[in-house]
N, C-alpha and C positions, 0 to 999 in steps of 0.2 A: 818646933817646927824644922824641917830639914833646911840646910843652907841654901838649896836651890830654891825653894819656895819664898825663903825669908827675902833672899835677893830680887825676887820679882814681886814682893810685897813693896820693897822699897825702890822700886823702880821711879825714876825720875819722869817718865812718860804719863801724860795724862788724856783724858778725852777720848776723842775717836781713835788717837793712836794706841792708846792703853787697852782700848774695847778691842781693837784689831789683833794686837800682837801680844800682849801680855795675859789679857783674860783666858783664852784658849789653854796656854801653856801653864799658867798658875792653876788652873780648875784641875787639870790632869795630875799635875805634882801634889795638890792636896787630897784628891781622892785616892792616890796612891798611898800617901802618907797615911791617911786614916783607916786604910784598907777597905774601902768602900767597894761593893759590888759594881755599881754603876752611878751615874748621875749626870745631870743636865742643867744648862742655865739657858732659861728662855727667857727672851727680852722683848719689847714692843721696839719695833722697827722706827728707824728715824722717818719723821712726817708721814708715818702711816698709822691706821689703827689694825694692824696686823703684828702676829706675834711669831718668832722666828727662834731657831736653837742657835744660839751663839756660841756655846761651848758644850762639848759631850764627853763622857768618858765610859768605855765599857759596854757598849752597845753593839759594836761590831756594824757589819753591812746593814742589818736590819734598821738600825737607829732608833731612836725612842718614840713612841707614840702612847700616849695613857689616854684611852676612850673616856675614862671618868672625869678628865680634865679638860673636857671639850668646852669651849666659851659658852657661857649661859646655864652650865651645869650647875647642879648643888654645891658639888666640891669645888667648881671653880670660883664660885661665889663666896664660899666660905675662906678659900685660901687667899683670894684678892681683898679681903676685907680683914682678915686677921690679923693683930698685932703680935701674937705668937707663932711658933711652929705649928705647922699641922702634919699630923701622923697618919699613915694610911698602913692598915693592915694587910700583909700579904694572903692572910685566908678570906679578907674579905674584897680586895681589890685585885684587877689582873696587873699584875705588875711584871716587870721584864724578868727578873730573876724568879726561880722557882720556890726558893726557900727564903725569900727576904722580905722585910718590911721596909717601909719607905717614910722619909721626912721631908717637908717641904718647907721653904720659907720664902714668904714675900719680899719682892725688893721693891722698894719705895724711893720715889723722887719727886716729892709734894703730889703724887698720884701713884697707883699701882702700875708699874711698867714692866711687871714680869715676875718671875720666881727663880728659885733653884731647888732642885729636888735630887735627893740621894736614896739609894737603895743599900742596905747593910744587913748582915745575917745578924740575929740576937738584938742586943740592945747597944743604943751609941751612948758615948760618955759626954758628960757635961761639957767637958773642954772642947769636944768636937764640934758640939753645939753653939758654943761661945764662938769659935772661930769662924763657923759658917755665918753666924749671925752678923759678925764684923766684916765678913766677906761680901754679905748681902749688901751692907751699908756702904762699902766701896765701891760696889758697882753700881749703886743709886747715884752716887757722887759723881763717878766718872760719865755715867749717862747723861747726867743733867750737863755737864760741861761738853757733851757732845753735841748739843743741839743750839746752833745759832739762830738769831731771829731770822724769821724768813716771813716773806708776803705771802699768803696762801691765796689762791684763785677763788673767789667765791661768785659763781655764777649769778648775776642779777635777774636772768630771764631765762627759764628751763630749755627754751628752744632758741638761744643766742646763736647757735651754729648756723642757723637759717636765715639771720638777719641780713647778711651781706648778699646772699642767694635770691632773697626776696626783692631786694633793690633791682636786680636784674630781669624781673618778671615785667614784661611791657605794659600790660593792660590791667595789672593788678588793682591799682588804685580806683579806677573805675568801675572794675567788677565789684571790689569791696562797697563802693557807694551806692550801686544798684542793689546789691544783697539786700539792704534794708527794705526796699520795696519788694522786690522779685522773691526774697526768701529761698532764692536756688541758685547755687553756683556748680557749674560743671567743671573739672579740672582735668587736663588732659597731660600727659607726660610720659617718657620714658619710666620703663621700671625703676624703682629707688629713688626717683625724682623729688621725692618729699611730698607727694599728694595729699597724703594724710596728715601730715604735719602742718601743710599749708591751710587744709580744712579747719582743723582743730584751732590754729592761729585765729583764723577769721571767726570761728563761733566763739572762742574766748574773750574776742575784743567786742563782739556785739551781744553775747549772751553768757556772760561768765557765770558760772554755777549751774546753769541748765544742763540737761542732760545732753550726752553726746553718745550715740549708739552707731557702731559700725557693723554693718552686715557685709561678710565676705563671700558668702554664697546663698542663693535663693533657691526654694524647692523647685523640682521639674513640674510637680504636679500643680495645675493652676488653681484648683480648690485650695490645697496647702497654702498657695502662696498669698492668695486672697485674705485667709485666715490669719497668715503670718503678718501681713502688712497691718491688720487690724491691730494686732498685738504691739509691733513695733511702733505703730502709730500712737498708742495709748502710752508705751513707755518712754517715748522721747517728746511727747506733746509739749509744745512751747520750747523745745531744745532743737537738737538736730539729729537727723537721721541720714546715714551715709550708707551710700552703695557703691562697692567696688566693681570695676570691670563691667560697666553696663555695656559696652560693645558686644560682650557673648551672650547678651540676653537674647532668648528666641523671641519670635514674634508675638507669641502669646504672653510671654512675660512683659515685654514692651508695652503691650496693649493693656495689661493689667496695672502695672504702674503708672502708665499715663492717666488711665480712667480715676485710679484711687488718689493722684495728686489733684486731678480737676474737680473730683465729685465728693470725696471723702470729708471734707470741712477739716483736715489736719491743719492745726494751727503753728505747727513747728515750722522747720527749715530743712531743705532737703542739698545735699551735695552729690554728685556723680562723679566718680573718679575712676578716669579710664584712659588708655595708653593711646587711644586714638580718637578721632571724633565722629567715627561712624562705625557699624558693624557691617557685615557682608551682606546683611539684608535687614533694613530697617525702615519703621513706619513713619509715615510723614509727621504724626503727632508727638512721634519719640524723638525725630530730629529738630523739633520745635524746641522740645525741652533740653536737649543737649546744647543747642545754640541760643537758647535765651541769654545767657550770662556765662559764656565761658573765659577760661583762664589757660593760658598755654605756657607750660614750664620748660625751660631749656635744660639740655643735659649738662653735666658737669664739665666734660672736657671742651664745652663750648663756650665757656665763660672765659673773661679776661684773665690772664694768668696772674695780676695782682690780686683780683678778687678771689681766685681759686685759692691762692695762697692764705688769704686771710680766713677762707673757710677752714682750710686744713688746720690752721694753728687754734682756731677757735674750738674746732672739735677735740682736737688733740689736749686742750687745757679743761675742757669738759669731762672727758673719759678719765683724765689723770686724776681729777678730783673725785669722780665717781668711784674711782678703784683705790683711792687713798694713796695715790703715787704723784702728790703734787710735786714732789723733789724731781721729778724728771724733766728732761728737755729733749726737744727734736733736734737731731743734727741737720746741717745744711744740706748734706747729701742725702739724708732720709726724706728731707722736704723735696728735693728735686726728684727723687723715686717715687714719690707719691703724685706729684705733680703729672710726671711723664707717663704715668699708667693710663689704660682705656678702662673706664669705668661702665661696663654694660649694666650695672645695676645701681649706677649712681651712689647716692648717700648710703644706702645698704651696705654697698661693696667698700666704699671709703672706709665708714665708721668700722667694718670689720676688720679692715685692714690695720688702722691705727690701734684699735683695741687690741688686736692680736700681739701687735708690736709692743704695748705697754705691758702686756701680762707676760710674754716670753723674756723681755729685756731683764738683764741680770746687771746692769750697770745703772749710771745715772743719767745715761743718755740713749735714747732709741735711735739706732743707726740702722743703714741698710740691710745688715743680716738679720736684724730682729723683724723687719717687714718682709724680707723675703720668705722668712722660715714660716710664716702664716700666710702666704700668698694665696694659697687654695681654700683657705678657711673661710667659711661663710656663716653668717647667722650666730655669731657669737653671743651678740646682745640678747637679752631676755627681750621678746617682743612686746608691745604696748599692751595694756590691760584690757583694751578693747577688741585686741585680736583673740580669735576663739580657736586657732589652730593648735590645738594641744600637742601635736606630735613636734612641731616645730619649736614650741616652747620647750618641751622636756630636751630636746637635742641640744638647744641653745643653753640652757641651764648646765646639762652635763659637759658639754664642750667647755664652758667658760669655769667650770670648779677643776676640771682636769687640769686646765691651763694654769690655774691659780697653783695647783698641787706642784706642776712641773716647775714653777718659779720657787715656791718654798723649799722643795726637796732636791732643787739642782737636778730633776729629770731621774731620779732614784727610782724606779718602778715599785721596789718592795716597800718603800717608805711611802710613797704614793698611795699605793692600794691600802696599805694598812689606815692611813689617813681619811681615806676616801671611804672606807668601811666595805670594801669589796676585795676579791681575790685578785692576785697578780694576772691569772689567764683573762678573767673578766676586764681587768683594765685594758690589757693589751687589745682584747676584741673591741671594746670601746672606741679605742684611739684609733683603730684601723677602720672602724664604721665612719667616725667623725672625721677622717681625715687628717688626723694628728701624727700618724705614723708613716 
């Protein structure tokens, strides 16, 4: 072993300091000394269920990416459970080098926390194999010392972010009480103010386990609408049927829904979710439905500042947990930035802003620049399972994956495109279309 590598091995640094300062240099020294074509150390990130490149050698600007080692693949499962080195033939697997073979060693620290992989021409010697195995053990030891005990946020309520908001809805308690007998609630509020979330909360509190069917649009043809109502009624019977934007229903659609509700014998519940309590043209019987048991939701910007601050931190914790970023905190300046914005789409816009900041943050604290970077990005989250808007769901998924790749590969588009399985041109086109460039 060369003197430089030996001195690095003998360094007194440990834990996180060793991982950040010694590991990259020592890896480069070892790969150079053993005349390896290229090599990478991939480790599980602290407090996350994600794997990142911790040290690399010989890959150039393109960086490493082995598609056959995607999480969940057969090769991944073999590698992450093997006690012995795993070899990959260059004739069988798409390696970085043109005439190389590869060997990979799992890194263990009471669990599989990553691997090291090297490419070489011909065959590798037993001494190289032994030293790399010792190096993998060293990494596992230092990685374990890099993990201080932490208290993870564990949400007890899937919609905990709306708890403080519900306390500010003036007539909610009486409406929930009447819901038991009326089986009907009309919920009015600005876009993104949580109408659907509130309807789901009411439904789960009264009829947990029963069907909850959301209808985003209804047929213009009256005969098709009548037939659809029959089918929706069967599917959601004894559960809840939810219609959005009833203020946009035509007079004919209003009449059909009012007649069906009064005469069909439907034994379930009905939610009408609208942005206002009346349409331009409205039938008297439809007005009676809308006003029978109404709930009016305030906009986020009309809430008291202490309540709004609690909502922001609750959503921040929830999304950090969902993205395996429980190590993040929100700076005071970041909180002020979120508090002072105008949210025309309320929870949708707020959650998108926070999630964008989480996904683009490259430190341990989400600050104003992270939140400003994603200010114009909307619909980052995957829509609810009840939403049938396929286009919006695809765009949200693409945006989320691209933002994740941006964080993992520090914005390197060549490496992002390779990991996402698309060309660099396609990546740039999608980023422009999704407002990420």
